[in-house]
All heavy atoms as an XYZ file, in Angstrom:
791
protein
N     -19.951    -13.586     21.453
C     -19.538    -14.945     21.757
C     -18.511    -14.926     22.889
O     -18.584    -15.748     23.797
C     -18.970    -15.641     20.504
C     -18.364    -16.981     20.844
C     -20.029    -15.784     19.451
N     -17.552    -13.992     22.833
C     -16.552    -13.924     23.903
C     -17.210    -13.655     25.249
O     -16.883    -14.292     26.248
C     -15.518    -12.835     23.616
C     -14.526    -13.199     22.543
C     -14.296    -12.340     21.484
C     -13.809    -14.382     22.599
C     -13.381    -12.665     20.501
C     -12.893    -14.710     21.619
C     -12.675    -13.846     20.560
N     -18.133    -12.708     25.247
C     -18.816    -12.369     26.493
C     -19.605    -13.569     27.010
O     -19.566    -13.878     28.204
C     -19.751    -11.181     26.240
C     -20.382    -10.639     27.500
C     -21.214     -9.406     27.202
O     -20.747     -8.524     26.471
O     -22.351     -9.353     27.720
N     -20.285    -14.225     26.118
C     -21.091    -15.390     26.487
C     -20.238    -16.501     27.096
O     -20.643    -17.165     28.043
C     -21.800    -15.914     25.227
C     -22.701    -17.100     25.447
C     -23.316    -17.534     24.119
O     -24.084    -16.736     23.539
O     -23.005    -18.651     23.668
N     -19.029    -16.672     26.576
C     -18.159    -17.750     27.044
C     -17.122    -17.298     28.073
O     -16.318    -18.092     28.540
C     -17.446    -18.388     25.860
C     -18.432    -19.072     24.931
C     -17.754    -19.786     23.829
N     -18.740    -20.428     22.977
C     -18.465    -21.133     21.922
N     -17.214    -21.300     21.563
N     -19.414    -21.671     21.205
N     -17.143    -16.002     28.385
C     -16.190    -15.498     29.365
C     -14.756    -15.531     28.865
O     -13.821    -15.694     29.639
N     -14.573    -15.379     27.595
C     -13.249    -15.420     26.966
C     -12.937    -14.073     26.337
O     -13.808    -13.243     26.140
C     -13.191    -16.495     25.866
C     -13.562    -17.882     26.312
C     -12.392    -18.549     26.947
C     -12.766    -19.994     27.296
N     -11.724    -20.684     27.945
N     -11.669    -13.888     26.020
C     -11.263    -12.692     25.296
C     -10.123    -13.046     24.344
O      -9.511    -14.105     24.461
C     -10.819    -11.591     26.265
O      -9.636    -11.985     26.922
N      -9.880    -12.147     23.454
C      -8.829    -12.345     22.455
C      -8.304    -10.968     22.076
O      -9.083    -10.115     21.628
C      -9.407    -13.071     21.242
S      -8.259    -13.236     19.877
N      -7.014    -10.742     22.260
C      -6.428     -9.474     21.842
C      -6.274     -9.471     20.325
O      -5.815    -10.458     19.741
C      -5.051     -9.267     22.482
C      -5.158     -9.036     23.979
O      -6.190     -8.492     24.422
O      -4.202     -9.374     24.690
N      -6.685     -8.382     19.706
C      -6.528     -8.263     18.262
C      -6.444     -6.796     17.896
O      -6.827     -5.922     18.666
C      -7.682     -8.945     17.515
C      -9.029     -8.325     17.763
C      -9.506     -7.329     16.937
C      -9.812     -8.738     18.838
C     -10.748     -6.749     17.168
C     -11.047     -8.170     19.073
C     -11.522     -7.172     18.242
N      -5.890     -6.547     16.744
C      -5.804     -5.188     16.207
C      -6.620     -5.134     14.917
O      -6.702     -6.109     14.187
C      -4.361     -4.806     15.904
C      -3.483     -4.756     17.130
C      -2.132     -4.157     16.751
N      -1.205     -4.239     17.852
C      -1.142     -3.372     18.858
N      -1.976     -2.367     18.898
N      -0.258     -3.517     19.816
N      -7.173     -3.967     14.667
C      -7.923     -3.739     13.442
C      -7.084     -2.829     12.550
O      -6.651     -1.756     12.973
C      -9.292     -3.082     13.733
C     -10.017     -2.738     12.452
C     -10.125     -3.999     14.612
N      -6.847     -3.285     11.343
C      -6.051     -2.490     10.416
C      -6.431     -2.803      8.992
O      -7.402     -3.510      8.730
N      -5.640     -2.286      8.089
C      -5.945     -2.486      6.672
C      -4.680     -2.558      5.843
O      -3.638     -2.023      6.234
C      -6.852     -1.355      6.142
O      -7.299     -1.695      4.842
C      -6.132     -0.027      6.098
N      -4.803     -3.223      4.714
C      -3.726     -3.259      3.739
C      -4.020     -2.176      2.709
O      -5.117     -2.132      2.149
C      -3.614     -4.628      3.073
C      -2.484     -4.662      2.067
S      -1.960     -6.297      1.568
C      -1.283     -6.924      3.073
N      -3.057     -1.310      2.487
C      -3.183     -0.246      1.495
C      -2.690     -0.823      0.169
O      -1.496     -1.055     -0.010
C      -2.364      0.996      1.901
C      -2.739      1.488      3.304
C      -2.490      2.095      0.855
C      -4.139      2.027      3.468
N      -3.627     -1.073     -0.744
C      -3.296     -1.724     -2.010
C      -3.668     -0.907     -3.236
O      -3.276     -1.263     -4.339
C      -3.998     -3.080     -2.110
C      -3.580     -4.059     -1.055
C      -4.273     -5.393     -1.200
O      -5.503     -5.436     -1.020
O      -3.580     -6.366     -1.507
N      -4.436      0.145     -3.047
C      -4.852      0.947     -4.189
C      -4.568      2.425     -3.909
O      -4.560      2.859     -2.756
C      -6.342      0.726     -4.541
C      -7.252      1.126     -3.393
C      -6.584     -0.732     -4.937
C      -8.727      1.074     -3.739
N      -4.319      3.204     -4.961
C      -3.991      4.619     -4.756
C      -5.035      5.400     -3.961
O      -4.690      6.241     -3.147
C      -3.843      5.157     -6.186
C      -3.375      3.967     -6.969
C      -4.139      2.810     -6.370
N      -6.314      5.111     -4.156
C      -7.339      5.855     -3.411
C      -7.203      5.625     -1.907
O      -7.390      6.546     -1.108
C      -8.748      5.492     -3.874
C      -9.787      6.414     -3.243
C     -11.186      6.164     -3.790
N     -12.095      7.246     -3.476
C     -12.510      7.586     -2.251
N     -12.071      6.932     -1.208
N     -13.342      8.579     -2.068
N      -6.895      4.415     -1.516
C      -6.683      4.144     -0.090
C      -5.490      4.951      0.416
O      -5.533      5.502      1.521
C      -6.464      2.655      0.143
N      -4.436      5.033     -0.385
C      -3.264      5.824      0.013
C      -3.633      7.297      0.154
O      -3.206      7.966      1.095
C      -2.143      5.645     -1.013
N      -4.431      7.801     -0.762
C      -4.792      9.212     -0.752
C      -5.803      9.573      0.335
O      -5.929     10.744      0.694
C      -5.339      9.618     -2.127
C      -4.309      9.546     -3.259
C      -5.000      9.719     -4.605
C      -3.220     10.581     -3.060
N      -6.512      8.594      0.855
C      -7.480      8.856      1.932
C      -7.019      8.257      3.260
O      -7.821      8.018      4.151
C      -8.879      8.323      1.556
O      -8.798      6.912      1.323
C      -9.437      9.026      0.332
N      -5.725      8.070      3.385
C      -5.155      7.448      4.589
C      -5.533      8.195      5.865
O      -5.740      7.580      6.908
C      -3.635      7.367      4.461
N      -5.618      9.505      5.788
C      -5.966     10.291      6.973
C      -7.353      9.924      7.511
O      -7.589      9.979      8.709
C      -5.880     11.783      6.662
C      -6.813     12.233      5.584
N      -6.648     11.898      4.248
C      -7.942     12.969      5.639
C      -7.614     12.424      3.537
N      -8.429     13.085      4.363
N      -8.251      9.527      6.637
C      -9.585      9.102      7.074
C      -9.563      7.667      7.590
O     -10.171      7.365      8.611
C     -10.586      9.224      5.918
C     -10.857     10.643      5.498
C     -11.857     10.690      4.369
C     -12.163     12.118      3.990
N     -13.148     12.183      2.901
N      -8.873      6.803      6.874
C      -8.805      5.392      7.259
C      -8.117      5.246      8.614
O      -8.525      4.440      9.451
C      -8.077      4.572      6.175
C      -8.862      4.627      4.864
C      -7.881      3.133      6.622
C      -8.103      4.084      3.663
N      -7.078      6.043      8.847
C      -6.285      5.939     10.080
C      -7.083      6.282     11.330
O      -6.711      5.871     12.434
C      -5.049      6.833      9.994
N      -8.173      6.993     11.182
C      -9.004      7.313     12.344
C      -9.633      6.059     12.939
O      -9.969      6.037     14.120
C     -10.081      8.324     11.965
C      -9.516      9.695     11.664
C     -10.600     10.646     11.222
C      -9.992     12.006     10.862
N     -10.997     12.908     10.320
N      -9.796      5.025     12.117
C     -10.401      3.770     12.568
C      -9.409      2.621     12.669
O      -9.676      1.630     13.339
C     -11.536      3.369     11.615
C     -12.611      4.432     11.427
C     -13.330      4.799     12.710
O     -13.500      3.924     13.582
O     -13.723      5.978     12.846
N      -8.298      2.721     11.970
C      -7.334      1.615     11.897
C      -6.249      1.744     12.955
O      -5.869      2.850     13.334
C      -6.683      1.587     10.516
N      -5.748      0.611     13.404
C      -4.616      0.589     14.326
C      -3.310      0.334     13.592
O      -2.243      0.584     14.136
C      -4.832     -0.498     15.384
C      -6.036     -0.219     16.271
C      -6.275     -1.351     17.239
O      -5.635     -1.348     18.310
O      -7.089     -2.237     16.907
N      -3.405     -0.197     12.370
C      -2.187     -0.421     11.588
C      -2.489     -0.353     10.099
O      -3.621     -0.533      9.669
C      -1.538     -1.768     11.924
C      -2.321     -2.971     11.474
C      -2.186     -3.499     10.195
C      -3.200     -3.599     12.347
C      -2.917     -4.605      9.791
C      -3.928     -4.707     11.957
C      -3.794     -5.216     10.668
N      -1.441     -0.060      9.344
C      -1.447     -0.147      7.890
C      -0.370     -1.128      7.486
O       0.715     -1.146      8.078
C      -1.087      1.178      7.227
C      -2.122      2.256      7.247
C      -1.771      3.548      6.871
C      -3.432      2.028      7.612
C      -2.690      4.574      6.865
C      -4.369      3.045      7.610
C      -3.992      4.327      7.234
N      -0.627     -1.899      6.475
C       0.428     -2.634      5.776
C       0.226     -2.317      4.296
O      -0.801     -1.765      3.904
C       0.361     -4.133      6.064
O      -0.874     -4.666      5.649
N       1.208     -2.624      3.491
C       1.163     -2.231      2.084
C       1.219     -3.442      1.176
O       2.065     -4.321      1.350
C       2.317     -1.276      1.756
C       2.163      0.052      2.427
C       2.697      0.270      3.684
C       1.443      1.066      1.823
C       2.527      1.478      4.328
C       1.260      2.285      2.456
C       1.807      2.491      3.711
N       0.327     -3.470      0.202
C       0.362     -4.460     -0.867
C       1.093     -3.823     -2.029
O       0.470     -3.243     -2.913
N       2.435     -3.888     -1.986
C       3.220     -3.112     -2.949
C       3.041     -3.575     -4.390
O       3.088     -2.755     -5.310
C       4.695     -3.084     -2.560
O       5.214     -4.388     -2.475
N       2.816     -4.855     -4.635
C       2.590     -5.288     -6.023
C       1.278     -4.727     -6.562
O       1.233     -4.211     -7.681
C       2.602     -6.816     -6.142
C       3.996     -7.374     -6.240
O       4.943     -6.672     -6.594
N       4.148     -8.637     -5.921
N       0.209     -4.820     -5.785
C      -1.073     -4.275     -6.228
C      -1.008     -2.757     -6.342
O      -1.526     -2.170     -7.291
C      -2.204     -4.682     -5.292
C      -2.574     -6.152     -5.431
O      -2.380     -6.706     -6.527
O      -3.050     -6.734     -4.450
N      -0.365     -2.104     -5.383
C      -0.242     -0.647     -5.426
C       0.572     -0.223     -6.648
O       0.220      0.745     -7.329
C       0.403     -0.141     -4.131
C       0.370      1.361     -3.886
C      -1.038      1.909     -3.928
C       1.026      1.674     -2.549
N       1.627     -0.954     -6.963
C       2.426     -0.663     -8.155
C       1.594     -0.844     -9.417
O       1.584      0.021    -10.302
C       3.673     -1.577     -8.196
O       4.498     -1.265     -7.082
C       4.454     -1.400     -9.483
N       0.895     -1.947     -9.503
C       0.075     -2.240    -10.681
C      -0.948     -1.137    -10.917
O      -1.113     -0.651    -12.035
C      -0.635     -3.578    -10.489
C      -1.557     -3.954    -11.621
C      -2.292     -5.253    -11.340
O      -1.825     -6.105    -10.615
N      -3.457     -5.400    -11.915
N      -1.619     -0.716     -9.868
C      -2.681      0.277    -10.029
C      -2.130      1.685    -10.209
O      -2.739      2.500    -10.898
C      -3.640      0.197     -8.857
C      -4.360     -1.150     -8.839
S      -5.793     -1.184     -7.798
C      -6.951     -0.311     -8.822
N      -0.984      1.979     -9.614
C      -0.380      3.298     -9.781
C       0.098      3.498    -11.212
O      -0.099      4.554    -11.811
C       0.779      3.489     -8.788
O       0.261      3.381     -7.457
C       1.436      4.847     -8.950
N       0.720      2.472    -11.777
C       1.190      2.544    -13.154
C       0.063      2.292    -14.161
O       0.191      2.649    -15.333
C       2.302      1.520    -13.401
C       3.663      1.991    -12.985
C       4.141      1.763    -11.710
C       4.496      2.651    -13.884
C       5.403      2.175    -11.326
C       5.760      3.080    -13.514
C       6.213      2.844    -12.231
N      -1.011      1.660    -13.718
C      -2.084      1.304    -14.633
C      -1.743      0.103    -15.491
O      -2.261     -0.049    -16.595
N      -0.862     -0.757    -14.995
C      -0.457     -1.957    -15.729
C      -1.398     -3.109    -15.417
O      -1.787     -3.303    -14.272
C       0.950     -2.409    -15.321
C       2.069     -1.483    -15.693
C       3.258     -1.513    -14.982
C       1.970     -0.588    -16.741
C       4.315     -0.684    -15.308
C       3.017      0.248    -17.068
C       4.189      0.200    -16.354
O       5.224      1.022    -16.674
N      -1.702     -3.888    -16.427
C      -2.438     -5.117    -16.220
C      -1.443     -6.209    -15.841
O      -0.422     -6.382    -16.515
C      -3.163     -5.513    -17.507
O      -3.567     -6.866    -17.447
N      -1.728     -6.906    -14.799
C      -0.859     -8.006    -14.357
C      -0.674     -9.040    -15.467
O       0.370     -9.647    -15.611
C      -1.467     -8.655    -13.122
C      -0.603     -9.669    -12.457
C      -1.246    -10.166    -11.200
N      -1.551     -9.038    -10.328
C      -1.764     -9.117     -9.040
N      -1.739    -10.282     -8.440
N      -2.028     -8.061     -8.319
N      -1.709     -9.219    -16.273
C      -1.656    -10.211    -17.343
C      -0.790     -9.761    -18.520
O      -0.274    -10.598    -19.254
C      -3.063    -10.513    -17.859
C      -3.945    -11.142    -16.807
O      -3.419    -11.827    -15.901
O      -5.177    -10.938    -16.861
N      -0.643     -8.453    -18.717
C       0.051     -7.939    -19.895
C       1.445     -7.386    -19.639
O       2.229     -7.230    -20.571
C      -0.775     -6.815    -20.542
C      -2.128     -7.282    -21.016
O      -2.275     -8.485    -21.307
O      -3.052     -6.436    -21.087
N       1.758     -7.040    -18.419
C       3.000     -6.325    -18.129
C       4.243     -7.065    -18.622
O       5.194     -6.437    -19.079
C       3.094     -5.962    -16.627
C       3.373     -7.197    -15.778
C       4.142     -4.885    -16.391
N       4.229     -8.362    -18.579
C       5.380     -9.134    -19.028
C       5.662     -8.992    -20.510
O       6.797     -9.180    -20.953
N       4.651     -8.608    -21.281
C       4.828     -8.495    -22.723
C       5.527     -7.205    -23.146
O       6.013     -7.109    -24.272
C       3.476     -8.605    -23.438
O       2.672     -7.473    -23.154
N       5.610     -6.204    -22.270
C       6.248     -4.945    -22.666
C       7.294     -4.419    -21.685
O       8.023     -3.485    -22.006
C       5.193     -3.852    -22.912
C       4.345     -3.520    -21.723
C       4.785     -2.653    -20.743
C       3.083     -4.083    -21.595
C       3.990     -2.338    -19.657
C       2.274     -3.772    -20.511
C       2.734     -2.902    -19.546
N       7.401     -4.996    -20.501
C       8.324     -4.455    -19.501
C       9.761     -4.425    -20.001
O      10.469     -3.431    -19.815
C       8.222     -5.233    -18.186
C       9.113     -4.669    -17.078
S       8.838     -2.922    -16.690
C       7.174     -2.987    -16.050
N      10.210     -5.493    -20.629
C      11.600     -5.515    -21.096
C      11.849     -4.421    -22.133
O      12.902     -3.796    -22.139
C      11.976     -6.889    -21.658
C      13.472     -7.061    -21.852
C      14.269     -6.839    -20.572
O      14.001     -7.439    -19.543
N      15.246     -5.938    -20.628
N      10.890     -4.151    -22.988
C      11.008     -3.068    -23.971
C      11.133     -1.725    -23.260
O      11.945     -0.879    -23.647
C       9.792     -3.064    -24.923
O       9.722     -4.333    -25.575
C       9.883     -1.953    -25.949
N      10.339     -1.511    -22.212
C      10.426     -0.277    -21.423
C      11.807     -0.128    -20.798
O      12.374      0.968    -20.784
C       9.363     -0.269    -20.328
C       7.979      0.156    -20.760
C       7.542      0.038    -22.080
C       7.094      0.663    -19.832
C       6.267      0.416    -22.454
C       5.817      1.052    -20.195
C       5.417      0.923    -21.509
O       4.151      1.315    -21.876
N      12.346     -1.223    -20.289
C      13.669     -1.182    -19.672
C      14.758     -0.965    -20.719
O      15.661     -0.138    -20.529
C      13.925     -2.468    -18.883
C      12.998     -2.702    -17.687
C      13.201     -4.114    -17.136
C      13.211     -1.666    -16.604
N      14.678     -1.668    -21.838
C      15.673     -1.554    -22.907
C      15.715     -0.160    -23.518
O      16.773      0.300    -23.959
C      15.398     -2.576    -24.017
C      15.637     -4.011    -23.590
O      16.287     -4.234    -22.538
O      15.147     -4.920    -24.300
N      14.576      0.521    -23.543
C      14.492      1.857    -24.141
C      14.527      2.985    -23.109
O      14.180      4.121    -23.427
C      13.231      1.952    -25.005
C      13.348      1.111    -26.253
O      14.109      1.439    -27.159
N      12.635      0.001    -26.302
N      14.921      2.655    -21.895
C      15.054      3.633    -20.806
C      13.775      4.410    -20.513
O      13.813      5.549    -20.052
C      16.210      4.599    -21.075
C      17.557      3.902    -21.066
O      17.730      2.988    -20.231
O      18.425      4.259    -21.885
N      12.645      3.786    -20.795
C      11.369      4.380    -20.390
C      11.252      4.256    -18.876
O      10.786      5.172    -18.208
C      10.195      3.689    -21.121
C      10.313      3.973    -22.623
C       8.855      4.147    -20.560
C       9.411      3.130    -23.490
N      11.704      3.127    -18.351
C      11.832      2.902    -16.913
C      13.263      2.492    -16.621
O      13.892      1.792    -17.416
C      10.885      1.790    -16.443
C       9.390      2.070    -16.510
C       8.604      0.811    -16.151
C       9.010      3.211    -15.583
N      13.771      2.926    -15.484
C      15.125      2.554    -15.065
C      15.170      1.129    -14.524
O      16.135      0.419    -14.721
C      15.617      3.518    -13.970
C      15.638      4.953    -14.392
C      16.991      5.372    -14.897
O      17.993      4.774    -14.559
N      17.011      6.393    -15.717
N      14.117      0.765    -13.779
C      14.037     -0.547    -13.135
C      12.635     -1.103    -13.290
O      11.666     -0.346    -13.423
C      14.347     -0.433    -11.630
C      15.743      0.082    -11.367
O      16.704     -0.630    -11.701
O      15.859      1.199    -10.827
N      12.516     -2.402    -13.207
C      11.211     -3.055    -13.186
C      10.557     -2.712    -11.848
O      11.073     -3.077    -10.787
C      11.391     -4.568    -13.337
C      10.085     -5.336    -13.363
O       9.064     -4.825    -12.853
O      10.104     -6.470    -13.878
N       9.439     -1.985    -11.848
C       8.828     -1.561    -10.587
C       8.258     -2.710     -9.758
O       7.902     -2.508     -8.596
C       7.738     -0.590    -11.029
C       7.412     -1.001    -12.419
C       8.695     -1.518    -13.006
N       8.187     -3.906    -10.331
C       7.742     -5.065     -9.573
C       8.909     -5.773     -8.897
O       8.711     -6.684     -8.108
C       6.962     -6.034    -10.470
C       5.674     -5.439    -10.960
C       5.596     -4.876    -12.218
C       4.559     -5.409    -10.145
C       4.413     -4.305    -12.661
C       3.374     -4.842    -10.579
C       3.309     -4.281    -11.842
N      10.123     -5.315     -9.206
C      11.331     -5.863     -8.586
C      11.913     -4.850     -7.605
O      12.319     -5.196     -6.501
C      12.378     -6.252     -9.663
C      13.681     -6.701     -9.021
C      11.821     -7.325    -10.586
N      11.955     -3.584     -8.014
C      12.475     -2.486     -7.195
C      11.386     -1.435     -7.079
O      10.865     -0.969     -8.101
C      13.714     -1.854     -7.875
O      14.691     -2.869     -8.075
C      14.288     -0.736     -7.043
N      11.039     -1.042     -5.872
C       9.953     -0.068     -5.687
C      10.300      1.237     -6.393
O      11.405      1.769     -6.258
C       9.663      0.179     -4.191
C       8.962     -1.044     -3.610
C       8.802      1.422     -3.984
C       8.485     -0.912     -2.196
N       9.355      1.728     -7.142
C       9.451      3.009     -7.828
C       9.353      4.120     -6.781
O       8.266      4.438     -6.298
C       8.303      3.108     -8.838
C       8.057      4.525     -9.309
O       9.020      5.183     -9.738
O       6.893      4.963     -9.246
N      10.501      4.677     -6.400
C      10.518      5.648     -5.297
C       9.810      6.952     -5.639
O       9.248      7.593     -4.754
C      11.958      5.942     -4.835
O      12.719      6.416     -5.942
C      12.612      4.702     -4.259
N       9.818      7.344     -6.900
C       9.182      8.613     -7.273
C       7.658      8.532     -7.278
O       6.992      9.526     -7.033
C       9.657      9.063     -8.657
C      11.093      9.515     -8.676
C      11.518      9.989    -10.059
O      10.879      9.593    -11.066
O      12.478     10.755    -10.127
N       7.115      7.376     -7.567
C       5.666      7.232     -7.638
C       5.111      6.431     -6.478
O       4.548      6.982     -5.533
N       5.307      5.132     -6.519
C       4.771      4.244     -5.481
C       5.408      4.554     -4.125
O       4.716      4.617     -3.103
C       4.972      2.767     -5.872
C       4.482      1.836     -4.770
C       4.261      2.463     -7.189
N       6.704      4.767     -4.120
C       7.384      5.095     -2.857
C       6.861      6.378     -2.244
O       6.695      6.475     -1.027
N       6.579      7.368     -3.095
C       6.026      8.622     -2.596
C       4.619      8.424     -2.048
O       4.254      8.996     -1.025
C       6.025      9.672     -3.702
C       5.691     11.060     -3.214
C       6.706     11.589     -2.211
O       7.910     11.471     -2.405
N       6.231     12.158     -1.126
N       3.834      7.584     -2.706
C       2.500      7.263     -2.181
C       2.601      6.618     -0.798
O       1.844      6.956      0.114
C       1.765      6.304     -3.118
C       0.895      6.894     -4.205
C       0.313      5.789     -5.081
C      -0.213      7.752     -3.638
N       3.539      5.701     -0.645
C       3.723      5.029      0.648
C       4.151      6.035      1.712
O       3.594      6.065      2.811
C       4.716      3.861      0.523
C       4.101      2.741     -0.321
C       5.137      3.350      1.898
C       5.056      1.629     -0.707
N       5.115      6.881      1.383
C       5.575      7.906      2.331
C       4.435      8.831      2.733
O       4.222      9.098      3.924
C       6.728      8.725      1.715
O       7.824      7.849      1.458
C       7.178      9.844      2.636
N       3.681      9.319      1.747
C       2.560     10.215      2.038
C       1.483      9.519      2.862
O       0.868     10.138      3.734
C       1.952     10.748      0.745
C       2.872     11.701      0.009
O       3.905     12.126      0.516
N       2.506     12.021     -1.221
N       1.263      8.242      2.590
C       0.264      7.470      3.330
C       0.646      7.366      4.799
O      -0.182      7.576      5.691
C       0.112      6.063      2.723
O      -0.327      6.194      1.377
C      -0.872      5.221      3.506
N       1.907      7.058      5.057
C       2.382      6.947      6.441
C       2.261      8.297      7.146
O       1.762      8.380      8.268
C       3.823      6.407      6.486
C       4.394      6.485      7.898
C       3.880      4.976      5.961
N       2.691      9.358      6.486
C       2.626     10.691      7.099
C       1.184     11.113      7.377
O       0.871     11.595      8.469
C       3.317     11.716      6.201
C       4.827     11.547      6.160
C       5.514     12.454      5.146
O       4.818     13.209      4.420
O       6.750     12.386      5.074
N       0.294     10.919      6.402
C      -1.109     11.301      6.580
C      -1.774     10.431      7.640
O      -2.548     10.925      8.468
C      -1.859     11.193      5.257
N      -1.476      9.142      7.621
C      -2.049      8.237      8.609
C      -1.624      8.598     10.016
O      -2.444      8.655     10.931
N      -0.339      8.866     10.178
C       0.163      9.201     11.523
C      -0.242     10.599     11.971
O      -0.287     10.866     13.163
C       1.675      9.014     11.572
C       2.037      7.530     11.577
C       3.402      7.281     12.123
N       3.621      5.853     12.341
C       4.730      5.222     12.019
N       5.729      5.877     11.470
N       4.854      3.932     12.269
N      -0.559     11.480     11.030
C      -1.049     12.799     11.449
C      -2.454     12.659     12.031
O      -2.833     13.410     12.930
C      -1.031     13.793     10.288
O      -2.051     13.513      9.355
N      -3.215     11.698     11.531
C      -4.566     11.452     12.052
C      -4.562     10.517     13.246
O      -5.450     10.583     14.091
C      -5.448     10.861     10.949
N      -3.547      9.643     13.317
C      -3.457      8.662     14.390
C      -1.984      8.444     14.724
O      -1.320      7.596     14.113
C      -4.117      7.334     13.947
C      -4.007      6.258     14.981
O      -3.379      6.404     16.026
N      -4.614      5.115     14.692
N      -1.443      9.209     15.669
C      -0.014      9.127     15.989
C       0.436      7.740     16.437
O       1.631      7.415     16.352
C       0.156     10.139     17.126
C      -1.003     11.059     17.008
C      -2.126     10.245     16.436
N      -0.474      6.904     16.892
C      -0.113      5.541     17.348
C      -0.220      4.500     16.246
O      -0.053      3.302     16.521
C      -0.998      5.138     18.529
C      -0.774      6.049     19.729
O       0.351      6.376     20.053
N      -1.853      6.455     20.349
N      -0.487      4.925     15.030
C      -0.646      4.009     13.905
C       0.624      3.184     13.707
O       1.722      3.725     13.613
C      -0.952      4.796     12.634
C      -1.268      4.003     11.384
C      -2.630      3.327     11.512
C      -1.239      4.926     10.157
N       0.463      1.873     13.647
C       1.575      0.959     13.379
C       1.670      0.753     11.876
O       0.661      0.692     11.173
C       1.372     -0.397     14.060
C       1.125     -0.297     15.548
C       2.401     -0.043     16.291
C       2.143     -0.123     17.785
N       2.653      0.995     18.513
N       2.886      0.602     11.391
C       3.137      0.346      9.971
C       3.870     -0.966      9.855
O       4.882     -1.172     10.526
C       3.969      1.484      9.331
C       3.332      2.861      9.580
C       4.188      1.215      7.853
C       1.973      3.064      8.961
N       3.360     -1.846      9.023
C       4.011     -3.141      8.892
C       3.804     -3.766      7.552
O       3.146     -3.274      6.710
């Protein structure tokens, strides 16, 4: 359509990393993507295996009993989700040094 109308539009192709498998295969995705962004709520939910519908019924118990230090939907879990994000950025940039993160 652009060619037909003699028009152009600058755009970037990227992806939102929302599931652990996407984080673990970032090196492959980055070969085609120009940017990554993170869906931290979805990534947290899937990393912990929590159902969005049920988490409210037990989170306070987990916090009260020191099973978790913080609610991972309020403060990013640096040991799990944060590590996935860090590894994703490193793997993505090793495959594509110009990869933007946002």
